[in-house]
C-alpha positions in Angstrom: 34.4 -41.0 93.6 34.5 -44.9 95.0 34.2 -46.3 98.0 36.4 -49.5 99.7 37.1 -51.0 102.5 38.5 -49.2 104.9 36.8 -46.6 103.4 39.8 -45.2 101.4 38.0 -43.1 98.7 39.5 -43.5 95.6 39.1 -40.7 92.6 37.3 -42.5 89.6 39.4 -40.2 87.2 42.7 -37.9 87.8 43.6 -35.3 85.5 47.0 -34.2 84.5 48.2 -30.9 83.7 51.7 -31.7 82.5 54.8 -28.8 81.2 57.6 -30.7 80.3 61.1 -28.9 79.3 64.3 -30.2 78.2 67.2 -30.5 75.5 65.1 -29.4 72.4 65.7 -33.4 71.2 64.5 -35.4 74.4 61.5 -33.0 74.5 60.3 -33.8 70.6 60.6 -37.4 71.4 58.5 -37.5 74.6 55.5 -35.4 72.8 55.4 -37.2 69.9 54.6 -40.3 72.1 51.7 -38.2 73.3 51.5 -40.5 76.6 50.9 -43.1 75.3 52.1 -45.5 78.1 52.7 -48.4 75.4 55.6 -46.1 74.4 56.7 -45.8 77.1 56.7 -49.4 79.0 55.5 -51.0 76.9 52.3 -53.7 78.1 53.3 -57.4 76.5 51.7 -58.1 73.1 49.1 -60.9 74.1 48.1 -59.3 77.4 47.4 -56.2 75.4 45.3 -58.4 72.8 43.6 -59.2 75.4 43.5 -56.7 77.2 41.5 -54.9 74.3 38.6 -57.1 73.5 40.3 -58.0 70.5 37.8 -60.0 69.0 39.7 -59.9 65.3 42.7 -61.9 66.5 43.5 -64.1 69.5 46.1 -63.6 72.4 47.7 -66.2 72.2 48.5 -67.3 68.8 47.9 -64.0 67.2 45.3 -65.4 64.1 43.3 -63.7 62.5 41.5 -67.1 60.7 41.2 -69.0 63.8 38.6 -67.0 65.5 35.0 -68.3 65.1 31.2 -67.9 66.9 30.4 -70.5 70.3 27.1 -69.7 70.1 26.5 -73.4 72.3 28.8 -72.5 74.7 28.7 -68.3 75.2 27.1 -64.6 73.4 27.1 -64.9 69.7 29.0 -61.5 69.8 31.8 -63.4 71.9 34.7 -65.0 69.6 36.8 -68.3 70.9 40.0 -69.0 68.9 39.8 -72.6 66.8 42.9 -73.5 67.4 43.7 -72.2 71.4 39.9 -72.5 73.1 40.8 -69.3 73.8 38.2 -66.2 75.3 39.7 -62.6 75.6 39.2 -61.4 78.5 41.2 -64.1 80.1 42.9 -61.2 82.4 39.9 -59.1 83.1 38.5 -62.9 84.8 40.4 -64.1 87.1 41.3 -62.9 90.4 45.7 -62.8 91.1 47.8 -65.2 89.8 46.9 -68.8 91.6 45.4 -71.0 89.9 42.8 -72.1 91.7 40.5 -69.5 91.4 40.9 -69.9 88.5 37.3 -70.9 87.6 36.2 -68.6 85.5 38.3 -70.0 82.7 38.6 -73.3 80.6 41.2 -76.0 80.7 42.8 -74.5 77.2 42.5 -70.9 79.1 43.6 -71.5 82.1 47.0 -73.0 80.9 47.7 -70.1 78.9 47.3 -67.8 81.7 49.9 -70.2 83.8 51.6 -69.6 80.8 51.7 -65.2 80.6 52.2 -65.4 84.9 55.1 -67.6 84.2 56.3 -65.3 81.1 55.5 -61.4 82.8 54.8 -61.9 87.0 51.0 -62.1 86.2 48.9 -63.0 84.0 46.1 -59.7 84.3 46.4 -57.5 81.9 44.6 -55.8 84.7 46.9 -55.9 87.2 50.4 -55.9 84.7 48.2 -52.7 84.2 48.5 -50.6 87.5 51.7 -52.7 88.4 53.7 -50.7 86.0 51.8 -47.8 84.6 49.5 -46.8 88.3 46.3 -46.3 86.4 44.3 -49.7 85.2 44.1 -48.1 82.1 46.2 -45.2 79.4 45.1 -42.3 79.3 42.6 -40.6 77.7 41.0 -36.7 76.7 44.6 -36.8 75.3 44.9 -32.8 74.0 48.3 -30.5 74.1 49.2 -27.3 72.5 52.1 -28.0 70.7 56.3 -27.5 70.7 56.6 -24.0 72.5 60.1 -22.4 73.5 61.8 -23.2 70.3 61.1 -27.0 70.9 62.3 -27.1 74.6 58.9 -27.6 76.2 55.9 -28.4 75.8 52.1 -28.6 77.4 49.6 -31.3 77.8 47.2 -32.9 79.9 45.2 -35.8 80.1 43.0 -38.7 82.2 44.2 -41.6 83.8 41.8 -43.7 86.1 41.7 -43.9 89.9 45.3 -41.8 90.5 48.1 -40.0 88.0 50.3 -42.5 85.9 53.4 -42.5 88.6 55.2 -44.8 86.8 55.3 -43.3 83.6 56.8 -40.7 84.6 58.9 -42.1 86.9 60.4 -43.7 83.3 59.6 -41.1 80.7 62.3 -39.3 83.0 64.7 -42.2 83.7 64.8 -42.7 79.6 64.8 -38.9 77.9 67.3 -37.4 81.3 67.7 -33.7 80.1 64.3 -33.6 80.3 61.8 -32.5 83.9 58.7 -32.9 84.1 56.6 -31.0 86.2 52.5 -32.3 86.9 49.2 -30.8 88.7 47.4 -33.6 89.7 43.6 -33.4 89.8 42.0 -35.5 91.6 37.4 -36.7 91.2 35.9 -35.4 93.9 38.5 -32.7 95.4 39.2 -29.0 95.5 43.0 -28.7 95.1 45.7 -29.8 92.4 49.0 -31.7 94.1 52.4 -30.6 92.9 55.0 -32.9 91.5 58.4 -33.2 89.6 60.1 -35.8 87.9 63.5 -35.3 87.0 66.3 -38.4 86.0 63.9 -41.1 86.8 63.5 -39.9 90.6 59.5 -37.4 91.7 59.6 -35.2 94.0 56.7 -33.9 95.9 56.3 -30.2 96.6 52.9 -29.6 97.8 48.7 -28.8 96.6 47.1 -25.7 96.4 43.6 -25.7 98.5 
């Protein structure tokens, strides 16, 4: 558990226990995503590369051959693009979208970050994730027990940091209109589960089991 200003307690991880039912063809399409967030609400590719810390690919020019070690300025394990002069994790090295506060970025990184901010609404993969997925990282420890009821349903479970991915469930229920998604959310440190239902892009909070 983590405590922030105002005594707001935020769980390190939340577990989603999910039941999906609906038309077999649509259930199969959602099932095949394995709740990979990028298959439901794709993160812009440059932010995705930047956030994944890909040391073999530049987040700006996306070339594999332009990266080199810059041992004079950075740790040898880090890479800098010989063309763009940027390193990875720009989004993790800034706080907010005010370029005047981007003191950890070099001039080339600031230019790229401003372009991302203008195009995607933010220069930070972190802020983009929170806004569009409801969590800072995608799902982990995913499990499902296969399709059942002649392919018209399935059950899965996965973990996400801090909270469940409400925008993902909302978007999935909007995209696949016949399905109903029922989620039991358990937050680390709490001895109860919250029940939610997602249908046609809308969320209905059912209550909790104490």
